[in-house]
N, C-alpha and C positions, 0 to 999 in steps of 0.2 A: 920485237917477232924474238922469241926465242932462240934458241939454238937448237932445242931437238923439235920445234916447228918448224925452224929447218928444215933438218933429218925429214920426218916427215913431209914435210912438201917433195924434197926431190925425191923422196923415192920415191913418192905416189907417182910424182912423175915419168922416171924409169920404168915401174911395172905398165902405165900406161902408153910406154913410147915400143915395148917388144907387147902387150896385147895388141894394140889395135895392126900388126902387122899380122899378126898370128890371126886374128879375127881372118881380116882380109885375106888371106890366104889361103885359111879353108871355107870361107864365103858363110862366112855364121856372119848370119843376118843379128842387124846395128840394136839390140833393144839392152834396159837397163836389165833387167838379167846377163843375157850371154856378156853386157861389161864386166860385172858383177862377178859371173864365175871365171872369167878369159881374163883377169884383174889378180884373184886367187890364185890361179895356176902360178901365171909366172912369180908371183913372189911367192911361192915356194913350198907356205907356210903352214900345209896339210899334206903330209906323203898322200896318205888315200885318197881325196879325189885328186891331186898327178896321173898318180896309176892310172888311177881308171877312166880318166880321161884318153892316158898313154895308147890307152884302149881301145875306147871306141873309135878314136880317129884310125886310129891301125887301119881299121874291121869298116871305117865310112869311110874317110879321106877327108874327112863334118865331125859335125859334132847333133848328129839331129834331134829339132825340137822335143822330142819323148824324155830324152839320154838327156839332156838340156837339164830335162824339170827336172826329171827326177835327184843332178845332181846339186841344180841347185837349194832344193827339196833336203838334202842329205848332210847339205857340207857347208852352206851358206847363210841359210835363210834363219832366221828369228823360228827359235819349234811350240811357242805359243803362237807361232805368227797364224794369223784365221787366214781361210781359201773366203774374200768375200765373192766370189762367182755362188759358193757353193752357201756361204753361212746369210746372204741377202736379207734372202725374205724373213728368218727370222727376224738378223738383226735392229733391219726397218718397225719389224713388228714390237719390238722393245721397246726404241726410239720413240714411234706415236704412244706409245705409254705411261714411260716418260713425261715425256714431255707430256702431255696431257694434266700426267700428274704433278709435278713441276708447278703446272699451270695453276692449277686448284687452292696449290699446298700457296704457293706464293698468293691466290687472289681472298686467299683465309684473315694469311698474316698481314695483310692490307689489310682488310674490313678489322684486325683484332683489332692494330697499332692505331685506327681511329678511337675506337672502340673505349680500349685504353686512356690514348689523349685528353676523350671526352671525361673519360671519371677523373683522371689529376687533374681539368680543371674545377670538377667542381668543389672534387677538395678540398686546394685550393683556395677555394669559395669561402671555409667551411670558419676560418678566423675569419673574415669580413661580414659575413650573410649570419652567423653564429647557429649550424643548423644541426638539427639531430641528433639524437643516440641513433635512433630506429635509420633517421635517414642515412647516417656514416655505416650503419651495420651494412642495409640497403646498395650503399655503392661500394662495398670491399668483396658481399656476398656476390657484385656481377663481377667485380674484375676475379676472383676466385674458377668461376662459371666460364665467365671467357675465353682463360690462362689454359681450366681442363679439356675444353673446342679448339683451342690450336696447339696442345697437345698428343691430342687427341689426331690431329689433322700432321704433324709433323712425325709421328710416330707411322703410318700409313706410310706418311713417305720413302723413310726412310727403312722399313719395307719394305717397300715394291723395286728401291735399289738396290740393298740384299737381293729381292728372290733375283732381281737382275744378272748384277753382277753370278751368282748361279747359276744363270742359266746360260752364260756367256762363258763360264769355266767350265760346264757338261757339253756346249759348243765343242767345245778347245780342245775336253779330251774325247769325243767324239770324232771328231776330226779326227787328231790322231793316230786311230785305234782306225781309220777307216780311211787313210788318206789317199792308199796307193788305190781306192774305186775310180780315183781319179781317169784314173788311164788303165787300168782290167779288169777284166770282165768276172764282177759276180758266184757268176756258176764253176767257172774253167780252174780262172784263173791265169788265163793268156793275158794278151796286154786285147784291149779292148774297143772299138766298130775312135770313136775318139781318136785313141791314139796313133790308130792308124790310119786319116784323115790325115793329122800333122805330119805327122811320116813320111807318108809319101810324096805330099806337099812339100815338106823338104828334103826331102831325098831325091826329089826332079829337079827345084830350084834353085840346087847347092850340086851334087854330084848323079845328076843321071845315067852316065854313061855307065855301062852290063848291069845296069839295075830291070831288079830282073820278079814279075810278079806273078804268085800262084795261084789261082781260086781254087776250093773245094772242098765238094756239097755232098755228107752221108748221104747214101742211095738209099730209099727207101726210110726213112727217118720218121713218117708218119706215119706208117706200117707198123714201129717201133712202135709209139704212141700207144695207138690203135689198141695193137694184139697187149702191149704190156703197160700199158699206163706212163704218165708223166714222170711220173720216180725213178722208173725201170731208165723212158727215154733219159733225163737230167744223170742218170749217171754212163747213156751211154754217151752222152757230151763229153764228160771230163776224159771218161777211157780215153776220145779221140785226142782230143790237146793233149791229155797229158803224153799219150804216142806221137800223137806229132810234133811236140815240141821237146821229144827228148833226143830229133833231127834235125832242129835247128844249134848249128854250132858258126861262129866263123861270121857272127852279126847276125844272120840272117835268120828273121825274128816271125813268131805265132799272133796272128788277132782273131779275135771269130769277129765274124762280119757282119756274120746278123741268125740268127735260126742256128740250122743247121750246116750255116752255111762259115767258113774258115778265110784267112789270106793269110803268105809267108811270102814277106818282102827281101831277097836278099840284092846290097849291095852288090859290085863291082865281079860283077857272074857275067855267064853268057845262054845263052837260053838250050844250052845242051845240053850244062852241066845244072840248071836252072830239072831238065827233064828229066833229067836222072836219080837228081832227088826228089821230087815229085813220086816217081813209079817204086822208090823202096821207101817212100813212105808209104805209097801204095799196097806195096810187099808186104808191109808191118801193119796198116791194121787190120788184111784181114786173118793177123793172130792173134790179136785181142779180141780177148771171151767175156761173159759175163754173167751171171748168175741169180735170174727170176726167183730166188727164197719161196716168191709166194703159188708159186703156178713149179716149184722143182723143177724148173726146165735149166739147158746150159745156153746161149748166147751165143753162137760164136757167126754168124754170115754178114758179119757190122763190115761190109767194101766202101771206098768212096770213089765219086768223079773227078780230076783232076785236068784245071784246063790253064795253061803254061804260055806267056809271053813276054819281050825283049822292050826295051825302055826303044825307041827309034828314032830319028830327028823327025822333028816339028810334034811328037807327042806329048798332052797331058794327062796329068792323070786320068780323067774321062776315058780320055782315047786308050791308057794299056788297062784301066778294069775294063772297058769294055770289048776288048780282042782279048784278053784269060776268059771273061764270063761268054760268049762266041764260040772262046774252045771247051770251058765246062757242059757250055748247052750238046756239045758237036757229044764229047762224052758221054754223052746221058742218053742223049741219038741213038747214039754206035750200040747199045745196051750195057751200057754204065763199066763202074769196072773197072775204066781205066783213064788211061793218061794222051791227050792232046796238046799240040799236035805228036804227029807218030814221028 
Protein backbone atom coordinates (compact mmCIF):
# COMPACT_ATOMS: atom_id res chain seq x y z
CA UNK A 1 0.00 0.00 0.00
CA UNK A 2 1.37 3.43 -0.96
CA UNK A 3 1.94 6.22 1.57
CA UNK A 4 -0.94 8.18 0.04
CA UNK A 5 -3.31 5.24 0.47
CA UNK A 6 -2.19 4.80 4.08
CA UNK A 7 -2.84 8.49 4.76
CA UNK A 8 -6.32 8.24 3.26
CA UNK A 9 -7.12 5.15 5.34
CA UNK A 10 -5.81 6.86 8.47
CA UNK A 11 -7.91 9.97 7.83
CA UNK A 12 -10.98 7.84 7.12
CA UNK A 13 -10.55 6.06 10.46
CA UNK A 14 -10.20 9.41 12.25
CA UNK A 15 -13.35 10.79 10.62
CA UNK A 16 -15.31 7.64 11.45
CA UNK A 17 -14.25 7.84 15.09
CA UNK A 18 -15.54 11.42 15.18
CA UNK A 19 -18.77 10.77 13.28
CA UNK A 20 -20.08 7.76 15.24
CA UNK A 21 -20.04 9.40 18.73
CA UNK A 22 -21.74 12.51 17.29
CA UNK A 23 -24.46 10.36 15.74
CA UNK A 24 -24.98 8.60 19.08
CA UNK A 25 -25.04 11.92 20.94
CA UNK A 26 -27.74 13.36 18.69
CA UNK A 27 -29.63 10.04 18.38
CA UNK A 28 -29.14 9.82 14.62
CA UNK A 29 -30.37 6.53 13.07
CA UNK A 30 -27.52 4.41 11.69
CA UNK A 31 -28.45 4.47 8.01
CA UNK A 32 -26.00 4.66 5.07
CA UNK A 33 -27.27 8.15 4.23
CA UNK A 34 -26.68 9.40 7.77
CA UNK A 35 -23.21 7.80 7.92
CA UNK A 36 -22.24 9.54 4.68
CA UNK A 37 -23.69 12.85 5.88
CA UNK A 38 -21.95 12.88 9.26
CA UNK A 39 -18.71 11.55 7.78
CA UNK A 40 -18.70 14.55 5.44
CA UNK A 41 -19.60 16.84 8.35
CA UNK A 42 -16.64 15.85 10.55
CA UNK A 43 -14.36 15.96 7.49
CA UNK A 44 -15.14 19.71 7.21
CA UNK A 45 -14.72 19.68 3.43
CA UNK A 46 -17.96 21.60 2.78
CA UNK A 47 -18.35 24.71 4.99
CA UNK A 48 -21.91 25.27 3.75
CA UNK A 49 -22.92 21.75 4.82
CA UNK A 50 -21.42 22.26 8.27
CA UNK A 51 -23.13 25.63 8.69
CA UNK A 52 -26.53 24.17 7.79
CA UNK A 53 -26.00 21.11 10.00
CA UNK A 54 -24.97 23.25 13.00
CA UNK A 55 -28.11 25.36 12.59
CA UNK A 56 -30.40 22.32 12.37
CA UNK A 57 -28.84 20.59 15.39
CA UNK A 58 -29.09 23.83 17.39
CA UNK A 59 -32.84 23.98 16.65
CA UNK A 60 -33.77 20.31 17.06
CA UNK A 61 -30.94 18.78 19.14
CA UNK A 62 -30.82 16.25 16.29
CA UNK A 63 -31.14 16.16 12.49
CA UNK A 64 -34.71 15.21 11.46
CA UNK A 65 -35.08 12.72 8.57
CA UNK A 66 -36.37 15.27 6.06
CA UNK A 67 -33.52 17.69 6.84
CA UNK A 68 -31.01 14.83 6.52
CA UNK A 69 -32.47 13.86 3.14
CA UNK A 70 -32.27 17.42 1.82
CA UNK A 71 -28.70 17.90 3.12
CA UNK A 72 -27.63 14.60 1.56
CA UNK A 73 -29.27 15.53 -1.74
CA UNK A 74 -27.68 19.01 -1.85
CA UNK A 75 -24.19 18.19 -0.59
CA UNK A 76 -23.43 14.47 -0.84
CA UNK A 77 -25.31 12.67 -3.61
CA UNK A 78 -24.35 12.52 -7.27
CA UNK A 79 -26.18 15.31 -9.13
CA UNK A 80 -27.49 12.82 -11.70
CA UNK A 81 -28.51 10.20 -9.14
CA UNK A 82 -31.90 8.75 -10.04
CA UNK A 83 -34.59 8.49 -7.37
CA UNK A 84 -35.27 4.75 -7.55
CA UNK A 85 -38.62 5.00 -5.80
CA UNK A 86 -40.07 7.57 -8.18
CA UNK A 87 -38.48 6.17 -11.32
CA UNK A 88 -38.79 2.41 -10.77
CA UNK A 89 -41.82 1.84 -12.98
CA UNK A 90 -40.41 3.88 -15.88
CA UNK A 91 -37.01 2.22 -15.73
CA UNK A 92 -38.50 -1.27 -15.34
CA UNK A 93 -40.64 -0.73 -18.43
CA UNK A 94 -37.62 0.38 -20.44
CA UNK A 95 -35.58 -2.54 -19.12
CA UNK A 96 -38.22 -5.04 -20.24
CA UNK A 97 -38.41 -3.40 -23.66
CA UNK A 98 -34.63 -3.40 -24.05
CA UNK A 99 -34.35 -7.00 -22.86
CA UNK A 100 -36.88 -8.09 -25.46
CA UNK A 101 -35.10 -6.09 -28.17
CA UNK A 102 -31.79 -7.63 -27.17
CA UNK A 103 -33.34 -11.10 -27.18
CA UNK A 104 -34.84 -10.54 -30.63
CA UNK A 105 -31.60 -9.14 -32.03
CA UNK A 106 -29.61 -11.97 -30.48
CA UNK A 107 -31.96 -14.50 -32.06
CA UNK A 108 -31.67 -12.78 -35.45
CA UNK A 109 -27.87 -12.67 -35.19
CA UNK A 110 -27.67 -16.39 -34.31
CA UNK A 111 -29.98 -17.29 -37.21
CA UNK A 112 -27.96 -15.08 -39.57
CA UNK A 113 -24.68 -16.67 -38.42
CA UNK A 114 -26.04 -20.12 -39.21
CA UNK A 115 -27.12 -19.00 -42.68
CA UNK A 116 -23.73 -17.38 -43.35
CA UNK A 117 -21.91 -20.53 -42.26
CA UNK A 118 -24.14 -22.62 -44.49
CA UNK A 119 -23.59 -20.38 -47.49
CA UNK A 120 -19.83 -20.26 -46.97
CA UNK A 121 -19.76 -24.04 -46.72
CA UNK A 122 -21.46 -24.14 -50.11
CA UNK A 123 -18.96 -21.64 -51.51
CA UNK A 124 -16.09 -23.76 -50.22
CA UNK A 125 -17.38 -26.63 -52.34
CA UNK A 126 -17.26 -24.58 -55.53
CA UNK A 127 -13.72 -25.70 -56.41
CA UNK A 128 -14.40 -29.27 -55.37
CA UNK A 129 -17.68 -29.74 -57.22
CA UNK A 130 -17.48 -27.08 -59.92
CA UNK A 131 -20.81 -25.25 -59.47
CA UNK A 132 -22.16 -22.94 -62.16
CA UNK A 133 -21.73 -19.14 -62.16
CA UNK A 134 -25.48 -18.76 -61.74
CA UNK A 135 -25.39 -20.81 -58.56
CA UNK A 136 -22.44 -18.77 -57.22
CA UNK A 137 -24.36 -15.53 -57.86
CA UNK A 138 -27.36 -17.03 -56.09
CA UNK A 139 -25.26 -17.74 -53.01
CA UNK A 140 -23.88 -14.18 -53.06
CA UNK A 141 -27.40 -12.75 -53.40
CA UNK A 142 -28.47 -14.75 -50.34
CA UNK A 143 -25.53 -13.39 -48.36
CA UNK A 144 -26.39 -9.81 -49.35
CA UNK A 145 -30.06 -10.30 -48.48
CA UNK A 146 -29.34 -11.81 -45.10
CA UNK A 147 -26.72 -9.14 -44.39
CA UNK A 148 -29.42 -6.51 -44.98
CA UNK A 149 -31.75 -8.33 -42.58
CA UNK A 150 -29.22 -8.42 -39.73
CA UNK A 151 -28.25 -4.82 -40.44
CA UNK A 152 -31.87 -3.73 -40.11
CA UNK A 153 -32.26 -5.73 -36.90
CA UNK A 154 -29.06 -4.23 -35.45
CA UNK A 155 -30.11 -0.72 -36.45
CA UNK A 156 -33.45 -1.23 -34.70
CA UNK A 157 -31.74 -2.41 -31.53
CA UNK A 158 -29.29 0.51 -31.64
CA UNK A 159 -32.26 2.83 -32.06
CA UNK A 160 -33.97 1.28 -29.05
CA UNK A 161 -30.81 1.78 -26.97
CA UNK A 162 -30.59 5.42 -28.03
CA UNK A 163 -34.29 5.94 -27.31
CA UNK A 164 -33.91 4.43 -23.85
CA UNK A 165 -30.85 6.58 -23.13
CA UNK A 166 -32.74 9.71 -24.21
CA UNK A 167 -35.70 8.76 -22.02
CA UNK A 168 -33.46 8.17 -19.01
CA UNK A 169 -31.79 11.55 -19.52
CA UNK A 170 -35.22 13.16 -19.73
CA UNK A 171 -36.29 11.42 -16.51
CA UNK A 172 -33.14 12.64 -14.78
CA UNK A 173 -33.75 16.20 -15.95
CA UNK A 174 -37.38 16.09 -14.81
CA UNK A 175 -36.36 14.60 -11.48
CA UNK A 176 -33.82 17.38 -11.03
CA UNK A 177 -36.50 20.00 -11.62
CA UNK A 178 -39.16 18.36 -9.47
CA UNK A 179 -36.97 16.73 -6.81
CA UNK A 180 -38.36 18.89 -4.04
CA UNK A 181 -41.83 17.44 -4.74
CA UNK A 182 -40.74 14.40 -2.73
CA UNK A 183 -41.22 16.39 0.47
CA UNK A 184 -43.07 19.53 -0.66
CA UNK A 185 -46.72 20.10 -1.51
CA UNK A 186 -47.05 21.10 -5.18
CA UNK A 187 -49.84 23.63 -4.62
CA UNK A 188 -48.74 25.51 -1.49
CA UNK A 189 -44.98 24.93 -1.51
CA UNK A 190 -44.87 23.91 2.17
CA UNK A 191 -43.81 20.45 3.37
CA UNK A 192 -46.23 17.62 2.57
CA UNK A 193 -47.78 14.74 4.52
CA UNK A 194 -44.90 12.43 3.67
CA UNK A 195 -42.46 14.87 5.23
CA UNK A 196 -44.72 15.26 8.28
CA UNK A 197 -44.93 11.50 8.87
CA UNK A 198 -41.16 11.13 8.71
CA UNK A 199 -40.44 14.20 10.85
CA UNK A 200 -42.88 13.45 13.65
CA UNK A 201 -41.68 9.83 13.88
CA UNK A 202 -38.06 10.98 13.88
CA UNK A 203 -38.65 13.75 16.41
CA UNK A 204 -40.51 11.50 18.85
CA UNK A 205 -37.90 8.76 18.49
CA UNK A 206 -34.96 11.07 19.08
CA UNK A 207 -35.95 14.20 21.03
CA UNK A 208 -39.62 14.05 22.09
CA UNK A 209 -39.52 16.27 25.19
CA UNK A 210 -41.01 19.67 24.45
CA UNK A 211 -42.31 18.59 21.02
CA UNK A 212 -45.59 20.37 20.28
CA UNK A 213 -48.07 19.80 17.49
CA UNK A 214 -50.61 22.26 16.11
CA UNK A 215 -53.34 21.04 13.74
CA UNK A 216 -55.11 23.73 11.70
CA UNK A 217 -58.28 23.51 9.63
CA UNK A 218 -59.55 26.35 7.42
CA UNK A 219 -63.08 27.26 8.48
CA UNK A 220 -65.90 26.74 5.96
CA UNK A 221 -63.44 25.85 3.20
CA UNK A 222 -66.09 23.89 1.25
CA UNK A 223 -68.13 27.09 1.12
CA UNK A 224 -65.25 28.90 -0.62
CA UNK A 225 -65.11 26.19 -3.28
CA UNK A 226 -68.87 26.03 -3.75
CA UNK A 227 -69.35 29.81 -3.86
CA UNK A 228 -66.27 31.00 -5.75
CA UNK A 229 -64.94 27.85 -7.48
CA UNK A 230 -61.97 25.58 -6.94
CA UNK A 231 -59.51 28.03 -8.46
CA UNK A 232 -60.18 30.56 -5.73
CA UNK A 233 -60.18 27.70 -3.22
CA UNK A 234 -56.62 26.93 -4.31
CA UNK A 235 -55.75 30.61 -3.88
CA UNK A 236 -57.09 30.47 -0.31
CA UNK A 237 -54.92 27.43 0.44
CA UNK A 238 -51.83 29.15 -0.94
CA UNK A 239 -52.52 32.38 0.93
CA UNK A 240 -53.12 30.56 4.24
CA UNK A 241 -49.98 28.44 3.80
CA UNK A 242 -47.91 31.54 3.03
CA UNK A 243 -49.20 33.45 6.07
CA UNK A 244 -48.70 30.47 8.40
CA UNK A 245 -45.21 29.85 7.03
CA UNK A 246 -44.23 33.45 7.77
CA UNK A 247 -44.75 32.73 11.48
CA UNK A 248 -42.55 29.59 11.49
CA UNK A 249 -39.15 30.31 13.04
CA UNK A 250 -36.54 28.60 15.23
CA UNK A 251 -37.05 25.13 13.80
CA UNK A 252 -40.85 25.31 13.58
CA UNK A 253 -42.11 23.61 10.40
CA UNK A 254 -45.41 23.76 8.53
CA UNK A 255 -46.90 20.86 6.57
CA UNK A 256 -49.98 20.49 4.42
CA UNK A 257 -51.58 17.67 6.36
CA UNK A 258 -54.37 17.00 3.89
CA UNK A 259 -57.10 18.92 2.05
CA UNK A 260 -57.61 22.19 3.91
CA UNK A 261 -55.67 21.00 6.98
CA UNK A 262 -52.17 22.06 7.98
CA UNK A 263 -49.86 20.82 10.74
CA UNK A 264 -47.15 22.68 12.64
CA UNK A 265 -44.34 20.82 14.44
CA UNK A 266 -42.48 22.77 17.13
CA UNK A 267 -39.36 21.26 18.73
CA UNK A 268 -37.98 22.16 22.18
CA UNK A 269 -41.07 24.08 23.27
CA UNK A 270 -44.06 23.75 25.60
CA UNK A 271 -47.83 23.91 25.20
CA UNK A 272 -48.24 27.48 26.47
CA UNK A 273 -45.71 28.79 23.96
CA UNK A 274 -47.24 26.69 21.16
CA UNK A 275 -50.71 27.95 22.02
CA UNK A 276 -49.45 31.54 21.93
CA UNK A 277 -47.98 30.90 18.46
CA UNK A 278 -51.26 29.34 17.30
CA UNK A 279 -53.26 32.35 18.47
CA UNK A 280 -50.86 34.72 16.71
CA UNK A 281 -51.33 32.67 13.53
CA UNK A 282 -55.11 32.76 13.97
CA UNK A 283 -55.14 36.56 14.25
CA UNK A 284 -52.80 36.83 11.28
CA UNK A 285 -55.13 34.77 9.07
CA UNK A 286 -58.02 37.13 9.87
CA UNK A 287 -56.13 39.83 7.98
CA UNK A 288 -55.74 37.81 4.78
CA UNK A 289 -57.74 39.17 1.84
CA UNK A 290 -58.21 37.85 -1.68
CA UNK A 291 -60.08 39.17 -4.72
CA UNK A 292 -62.42 37.13 -6.87
CA UNK A 293 -61.87 38.76 -10.27
CA UNK A 294 -64.76 36.94 -11.91
CA UNK A 295 -67.32 38.39 -9.50
CA UNK A 296 -65.27 41.46 -8.59
CA UNK A 297 -65.61 40.60 -4.90
CA UNK A 298 -63.09 40.89 -2.08
CA UNK A 299 -62.74 37.82 0.17
CA UNK A 300 -61.83 38.90 3.70
CA UNK A 301 -63.55 36.32 5.89
CA UNK A 302 -60.79 33.69 5.99
CA UNK A 303 -60.40 32.09 9.42
CA UNK A 304 -59.12 28.81 10.83
CA UNK A 305 -59.47 26.63 13.93
CA UNK A 306 -56.49 25.29 15.88
CA UNK A 307 -55.82 22.28 18.11
CA UNK A 308 -52.62 22.31 20.20
CA UNK A 309 -50.96 19.50 22.17
CA UNK A 310 -47.59 18.74 23.73
CA UNK A 311 -45.81 15.39 23.89
CA UNK A 312 -46.46 13.47 27.07
CA UNK A 313 -44.64 10.46 28.46
CA UNK A 314 -45.85 7.37 26.64
CA UNK A 315 -47.11 9.31 23.62
CA UNK A 316 -46.71 7.95 20.11
CA UNK A 317 -47.21 9.93 16.92
CA UNK A 318 -50.75 8.53 16.75
CA UNK A 319 -51.76 9.60 20.27
CA UNK A 320 -50.19 13.05 19.88
CA UNK A 321 -52.07 13.60 16.62
CA UNK A 322 -55.32 12.26 18.09
CA UNK A 323 -55.10 14.67 21.02
CA UNK A 324 -54.44 17.65 18.75
CA UNK A 325 -57.26 16.55 16.48
CA UNK A 326 -59.66 16.31 19.44
CA UNK A 327 -58.81 19.89 20.44
CA UNK A 328 -59.27 21.00 16.82
CA UNK A 329 -62.71 19.34 16.72
CA UNK A 330 -63.60 21.12 19.97
CA UNK A 331 -62.57 24.48 18.47
CA UNK A 332 -64.87 23.78 15.52
CA UNK A 333 -67.73 22.76 17.81
CA UNK A 334 -67.45 25.93 19.88
CA UNK A 335 -67.84 28.18 16.86
CA UNK A 336 -64.55 28.04 14.89
CA UNK A 337 -61.82 30.71 14.57
CA UNK A 338 -60.33 29.79 17.94
CA UNK A 339 -57.47 27.90 19.56
CA UNK A 340 -58.05 24.94 21.88
CA UNK A 341 -57.36 24.17 24.63
CA UNK A 342 -58.01 27.54 26.22
